[in-house]
N, C-alpha and C positions, 0 to 999 in steps of 0.2 A: 481682265475681261469682266464686264458687268454680269451679274446674276441674270439668268434667262427670265426669271419671274419679274425682274425689275424692268425689263425692256418694254413690255406692253404699256406699263404705266407711264414711262417716259414718253413714248410715242403719243399716248392719249393726252398727256398734259401739253404737248407741243402742238396738237391739232388746233388749227384755227387761230393761232397767235400771230396775227398779221399786224397788230398794233392799232387796228381799227376797233372802236368801241362796239361791243355787242352786248346782248342781255346777260351773257355769262361772264363778261369781262368788266362790267362796271365796278368801279372802285368801292370797296366797303366803306361805310360811313364810320370810320374809326375816329374816336375823339382825338383832337389835336390841340397843342398849345398855340399861343398867338403867333409863333414862328413856324407853324406847320409840323412840328415834331409830334410823332404819335404819342398819345398818352395811354395808360392802361385801359383796357376795355372796361366799361362801366363808369369811367370818369366823365365829368362834364366837360364838353368841348369848350375851348376858349376862343374858337374861331368858327364862324358860320360861312360856309361856302355855298355858292349857287350849284345847282345840278347842271354842270357844264355839258354833260353828255346829252341833255335834252334840248340844248340850245343850238342855234345855227352857227355857222362859222362867223358870220358878221356879228352876231350877238356876243359870241365869245371874244372876238377881237375888241369890240367896244368895251366889254367888261374888263379885259386885260388892260386896256388903256386907262380906264377909270381907276382900277386898283393900283396901277403903277403911279399915276398922278397923286394918289392918296398915300403912297408908301406902303401899301399892302402887297408886299412882294410875293408871298406864297400864293395868295389868291390870283395875282397877275400871272404867275408862272403856270398855275393850274388851268386858267382860262386859255392862255396861249398854247399850252401843251395839247389841249383838246382841239383847238383850232388847227394846230399843226397836223394832228391825226386826221382831221376832217379835210385838210388840204393835200393829203398825200397824193402823189401822182399828178400834181399841178405845178405850175410855175411859181406859185407862192409858198410852197411847202418850206423852203429854206428860210424865207422871211419869218414865218411863224415859229420855226424851230429856233431861230436866232432870238426872237423876242422871248420865247420860253426860257432859253438859256440865260438871257439877261435877268429875268425874274429870279431864276434859281441862283444866279451869281449874287444878287443882292440879298437873297435869303441867307446864303453862306456868309455874307458880310455880317449880318446881324447875329448869326449863330457863332461867329468867331473863327471861321475857317478861311484863313488867308489864301491858302493854295487853291481852294475851291472858288473863291472870289475871282482871283486873277485868271485862272484857267477858263472859267465859264464866261466871264465878261469878254475875254479875247475871242473865244469861239463865237460868241454872240455878234461881236463887231464884224468878224470875218464873214458871217452869214448875212448880216443886215446891209453892210456897205455896198454890195454890188447892185442893190435895187435902186431904181430911179428915185430921186429925192421926192418925197411926198407920196410914195406908194402907200396905199391904205392910210393916208394921212399921217404917215410916220416920216419925220425928217431924217431919213436914213444916213445921210452923210454926217450931219452934226451929231446924231446919236452914236454912230460908230466911233467918231472921234472921242466923244464923252466916255464911252465904255473903255476905250484904250487908255484914256487919261486916268480913269478911276482904277483900272488894273495896275497901271504904273504907280499911282499914289499908294496903293496897298503894298506893292513891292518895295517902295522907298520907305514905308513906314509913316507916310503923311496921312493916310487914311487907315485907322486902326480898327480891325474887325472886332466885333463884340456888340452886345445889345445896346450900348450907348453910341454906336456909330451913327452918324447922320449922313444922309444922302440928299444933296440938293435936289429938289423936285425936278423931274424930267418934264419937258414940254412935249407931250404926245397928243 
């Protein structure tokens, strides 16, 4: 049984954690390497990210698309993750969650995590595929097929995770 003194702190920490951005929940600007991995505090960041929390859902989606087309997967993931939070309780929430997972999946590809790639790309495909083709200018059917194909290629060893991995640009 937890110490009685620890309980109030636990409750306090959990208060307001709904997943929606607030002034007290904005992400700290931790320095990151080019693949989004945290660097020690005080290091120079190798990646510059937009202030996604200050942007609209539409702006975050367009940034996600632009970053994905350019192969900047961590930034794409962050843009769509923010869009997903902004779309909570709407019919589009799962689409943005899927796009965010796609970005994270390709980040795992570059970081060398085969299990993470396959898992996240399949989850992304499952979330994206049910949407009407062309939703938010996303070719949902062909994108879902592509994500499944890339996950299978990782499983077969045809697409080898690591910093040298290449991803054919997506048409978003």
